[in-house]
FIRO-293724 format. One record per residue: x, y, z of N, C-alpha, C in turn. Coordinates in nm, 3 decimals. Layout:
N
[r [X; Y; Z]; [X; Y; Z]; [X; Y; Z]]
...
end
This chain:
97
[r [0.088; -0.119; 0.000]; [0.001; -0.001; 0.000]; [0.091; 0.123; -0.001]]
[r [0.062; 0.212; -0.087]; [0.141; 0.336; -0.101]; [0.076; 0.446; -0.016]]
[r [0.134; 0.476; 0.098]; [0.073; 0.573; 0.193]; [0.072; 0.715; 0.138]]
[r [0.168; 0.748; 0.054]; [0.171; 0.881; -0.003]; [0.052; 0.902; -0.098]]
[r [0.022; 0.804; -0.177]; [-0.095; 0.811; -0.264]; [-0.226; 0.810; -0.187]]
[r [-0.227; 0.732; -0.077]; [-0.345; 0.731; 0.007]; [-0.371; 0.867; 0.072]]
[r [-0.265; 0.933; 0.120]; [-0.277; 1.063; 0.177]; [-0.317; 1.170; 0.070]]
[r [-0.265; 1.154; -0.049]; [-0.300; 1.248; -0.157]; [-0.445; 1.234; -0.195]]
[r [-0.496; 1.111; -0.201]; [-0.636; 1.093; -0.232]; [-0.725; 1.147; -0.123]]
[r [-0.689; 1.127; 0.002]; [-0.766; 1.178; 0.117]; [-0.767; 1.332; 0.118]]
[r [-0.648; 1.388; 0.086]; [-0.641; 1.537; 0.084]; [-0.724; 1.594; -0.032]]
[r [-0.722; 1.528; -0.147]; [-0.806; 1.574; -0.259]; [-0.952; 1.565; -0.223]]
[r [-0.995; 1.456; -0.161]; [-1.136; 1.441; -0.122]; [-1.170; 1.547; -0.016]]
[r [-1.078; 1.577; 0.073]; [-1.101; 1.677; 0.178]; [-1.122; 1.816; 0.115]]
[r [-1.040; 1.849; 0.021]; [-1.047; 1.979; -0.046]; [-1.179; 1.993; -0.124]]
[r [-1.214; 1.888; -0.201]; [-1.340; 1.888; -0.275]; [-1.461; 1.903; -0.183]]
[r [-1.458; 1.831; -0.075]; [-1.568; 1.840; 0.024]; [-1.576; 1.978; 0.086]]
[r [-1.462; 2.038; 0.116]; [-1.460; 2.171; 0.172]; [-1.512; 2.275; 0.074]]
[r [-1.470; 2.265; -0.053]; [-1.518; 2.354; -0.156]; [-1.668; 2.341; -0.178]]
[r [-1.711; 2.217; -0.181]; [-1.857; 2.190; -0.197]; [-1.937; 2.254; -0.081]]
[r [-1.891; 2.231; 0.040]; [-1.961; 2.289; 0.156]; [-1.958; 2.440; 0.153]]
[r [-1.852; 2.499; 0.111]; [-1.845; 2.647; 0.103]; [-1.942; 2.701; 0.000]]
[r [-1.943; 2.639; -0.120]; [-2.031; 2.685; -0.225]; [-2.178; 2.663; -0.191]]
[r [-2.212; 2.542; -0.150]; [-2.354; 2.511; -0.127]; [-2.404; 2.569; 0.004]]
[r [-2.340; 2.536; 0.114]; [-2.393; 2.582; 0.243]; [-2.350; 2.725; 0.277]]
[r [-2.233; 2.767; 0.230]; [-2.188; 2.899; 0.261]; [-2.248; 3.007; 0.174]]
[r [-2.279; 2.974; 0.050]; [-2.327; 3.074; -0.046]; [-2.472; 3.052; -0.089]]
[r [-2.498; 2.935; -0.146]; [-2.629; 2.912; -0.206]; [-2.743; 2.902; -0.105]]
[r [-2.714; 2.850; 0.015]; [-2.820; 2.833; 0.110]; [-2.816; 2.932; 0.228]]
[r [-2.730; 3.030; 0.220]; [-2.713; 3.127; 0.326]; [-2.842; 3.205; 0.353]]
[r [-2.914; 3.240; 0.246]; [-3.037; 3.310; 0.266]; [-3.142; 3.225; 0.334]]
[r [-3.144; 3.097; 0.300]; [-3.241; 3.004; 0.364]; [-3.209; 2.988; 0.513]]
[r [-3.083; 2.980; 0.546]; [-3.044; 2.967; 0.686]; [-3.084; 3.093; 0.765]]
[r [-3.070; 3.211; 0.703]; [-3.102; 3.336; 0.768]; [-3.251; 3.350; 0.802]]
[r [-3.339; 3.277; 0.729]; [-3.480; 3.285; 0.753]; [-3.520; 3.216; 0.883]]
[r [-3.440; 3.125; 0.929]; [-3.474; 3.045; 1.047]; [-3.363; 3.057; 1.155]]
[r [-3.352; 3.170; 1.219]; [-3.242; 3.188; 1.318]; [-3.259; 3.102; 1.440]]
[r [-3.382; 3.057; 1.470]; [-3.402; 2.968; 1.585]; [-3.356; 2.826; 1.560]]
[r [-3.344; 2.789; 1.433]; [-3.304; 2.653; 1.397]; [-3.154; 2.646; 1.372]]
[r [-3.105; 2.740; 1.293]; [-2.963; 2.738; 1.253]; [-2.881; 2.835; 1.339]]
[r [-2.758; 2.798; 1.367]; [-2.669; 2.883; 1.446]; [-2.628; 3.001; 1.365]]
[r [-2.598; 3.114; 1.436]; [-2.549; 3.232; 1.363]; [-2.411; 3.202; 1.304]]
[r [-2.375; 3.279; 1.201]; [-2.247; 3.258; 1.129]; [-2.126; 3.264; 1.222]]
[r [-2.128; 3.356; 1.318]; [-2.014; 3.370; 1.408]; [-1.992; 3.246; 1.493]]
[r [-2.105; 3.183; 1.536]; [-2.094; 3.059; 1.616]; [-2.042; 2.943; 1.534]]
[r [-2.083; 2.939; 1.407]; [-2.033; 2.832; 1.321]; [-1.887; 2.850; 1.284]]
[r [-1.845; 2.972; 1.261]; [-1.705; 2.997; 1.224]; [-1.610; 2.965; 1.339]]
[r [-1.656; 2.972; 1.464]; [-1.572; 2.937; 1.577]; [-1.543; 2.789; 1.581]]
[r [-1.627; 2.709; 1.522]; [-1.613; 2.562; 1.526]; [-1.550; 2.505; 1.395]]
[r [-1.523; 2.590; 1.297]; [-1.474; 2.542; 1.170]; [-1.344; 2.464; 1.175]]
[r [-1.246; 2.502; 1.259]; [-1.124; 2.419; 1.265]; [-1.151; 2.274; 1.308]]
[r [-1.245; 2.255; 1.399]; [-1.281; 2.120; 1.440]; [-1.350; 2.044; 1.329]]
[r [-1.433; 2.116; 1.254]; [-1.502; 2.055; 1.143]; [-1.401; 2.005; 1.036]]
[r [-1.306; 2.090; 1.001]; [-1.209; 2.049; 0.895]; [-1.113; 1.943; 0.945]]
[r [-1.078; 1.946; 1.073]; [-0.992; 1.836; 1.128]; [-1.068; 1.706; 1.125]]
[r [-1.193; 1.706; 1.163]; [-1.278; 1.586; 1.162]; [-1.298; 1.534; 1.020]]
[r [-1.319; 1.624; 0.927]; [-1.336; 1.584; 0.787]; [-1.209; 1.518; 0.731]]
[r [-1.094; 1.573; 0.763]; [-0.968; 1.516; 0.716]; [-0.950; 1.377; 0.774]]
[r [-0.976; 1.363; 0.898]; [-0.968; 1.230; 0.960]; [-1.065; 1.130; 0.900]]
[r [-1.184; 1.175; 0.875]; [-1.284; 1.088; 0.812]; [-1.245; 1.052; 0.669]]
[r [-1.188; 1.146; 0.595]; [-1.144; 1.114; 0.459]; [-1.025; 1.014; 0.461]]
[r [-0.937; 1.033; 0.555]; [-0.826; 0.937; 0.570]; [-0.879; 0.796; 0.599]]
[r [-0.974; 0.785; 0.689]; [-1.030; 0.656; 0.728]; [-1.104; 0.595; 0.607]]
[r [-1.187; 0.676; 0.537]; [-1.263; 0.624; 0.422]; [-1.168; 0.578; 0.311]]
[r [-1.064; 0.656; 0.287]; [-0.967; 0.620; 0.183]; [-0.899; 0.490; 0.219]]
[r [-0.857; 0.477; 0.343]; [-0.787; 0.353; 0.384]; [-0.877; 0.234; 0.374]]
[r [-1.005; 0.247; 0.413]; [-1.102; 0.136; 0.401]; [-1.119; 0.096; 0.254]]
[r [-1.136; 0.196; 0.168]; [-1.154; 0.169; 0.026]; [-1.035; 0.098; -0.032]]
[r [-0.914; 0.149; -0.001]; [-0.793; 0.087; -0.056]; [-0.771; -0.055; -0.002]]
[r [-0.800; -0.077; 0.126]; [-0.780; -0.207; 0.184]; [-0.876; -0.310; 0.123]]
[r [-0.991; -0.264; 0.076]; [-1.085; -0.356; 0.011]; [-1.045; -0.386; -0.134]]
[r [-0.969; -0.296; -0.192]; [-0.935; -0.310; -0.334]; [-0.788; -0.346; -0.356]]
[r [-0.725; -0.412; -0.260]; [-0.583; -0.445; -0.273]; [-0.558; -0.528; -0.398]]
[r [-0.450; -0.499; -0.465]; [-0.414; -0.571; -0.583]; [-0.497; -0.525; -0.704]]
[r [-0.478; -0.598; -0.815]; [-0.550; -0.561; -0.935]; [-0.675; -0.647; -0.956]]
[r [-0.687; -0.753; -0.885]; [-0.800; -0.840; -0.896]; [-0.880; -0.841; -0.765]]
[r [-1.010; -0.862; -0.779]; [-1.090; -0.872; -0.658]; [-1.064; -1.001; -0.588]]
[r [-1.084; -1.001; -0.458]; [-1.062; -1.126; -0.382]; [-1.162; -1.231; -0.426]]
[r [-1.126; -1.358; -0.411]; [-1.217; -1.465; -0.450]; [-1.347; -1.459; -0.366]]
[r [-1.460; -1.467; -0.433]; [-1.586; -1.457; -0.363]; [-1.629; -1.317; -0.332]]
[r [-1.554; -1.220; -0.374]; [-1.585; -1.080; -0.348]; [-1.562; -1.001; -0.476]]
[r [-1.663; -1.006; -0.568]; [-1.643; -0.944; -0.697]; [-1.618; -0.796; -0.690]]
[r [-1.555; -0.744; -0.794]; [-1.513; -0.605; -0.799]; [-1.635; -0.511; -0.784]]
[r [-1.747; -0.541; -0.844]; [-1.866; -0.455; -0.828]; [-1.908; -0.448; -0.685]]
[r [-1.902; -0.562; -0.614]; [-1.946; -0.560; -0.474]; [-1.847; -0.481; -0.390]]
[r [-1.717; -0.494; -0.417]; [-1.617; -0.419; -0.342]; [-1.641; -0.270; -0.362]]
[r [-1.674; -0.231; -0.482]; [-1.696; -0.089; -0.508]; [-1.823; -0.044; -0.439]]
[r [-1.929; -0.120; -0.446]; [-2.057; -0.083; -0.385]; [-2.042; -0.080; -0.232]]
[r [-1.968; -0.173; -0.175]; [-1.949; -0.175; -0.032]; [-1.872; -0.055; 0.015]]
[r [-1.785; -0.005; -0.066]; [-1.707; 0.112; -0.023]; [-1.797; 0.238; -0.019]]
[r [-1.906; 0.238; -0.092]; [-1.996; 0.350; -0.087]; [-2.108; 0.329; 0.009]]
[r [-2.102; 0.230; 0.093]; [-2.204; 0.209; 0.196]; [-2.325; 0.124; 0.150]]
[r [-2.319; 0.068; 0.032]; [-2.428; -0.016; -0.016]; [-2.397; -0.158; 0.031]]
[r [-2.501; -0.228; 0.061]; [-2.482; -0.367; 0.101]; [-2.603; -0.449; 0.053]]
[r [-2.579; -0.579; 0.034]; [-2.688; -0.667; 0.003]; [-2.654; -0.805; 0.060]]
[r [-2.750; -0.893; 0.075]; [-2.719; -1.025; 0.133]; [-2.626; -1.107; 0.050]]
[r [-2.549; -1.190; 0.114]; [-2.447; -1.273; 0.047]; [-2.514; -1.381; -0.030]]
end
């Protein structure tokens, strides 16, 4: 297992997720959040917790990448575990054996 490539994939997923969150939740849905101040926290309260959010996201991306890579070791799927199932399982899908 190449840990440098694993870290690069996790970092890329972390950046994409951060950009998506900024665009969708920070810009596109900001007006909707402002309509319900009793439900959603004010922007200042959310910004105070952002470092914890990004640290948790990076840790989660590292874990998800490691799980995905460990399921897909080598070029062939493990016997009795077809490639389609390995891919579907990595995305949280499951079905009976």
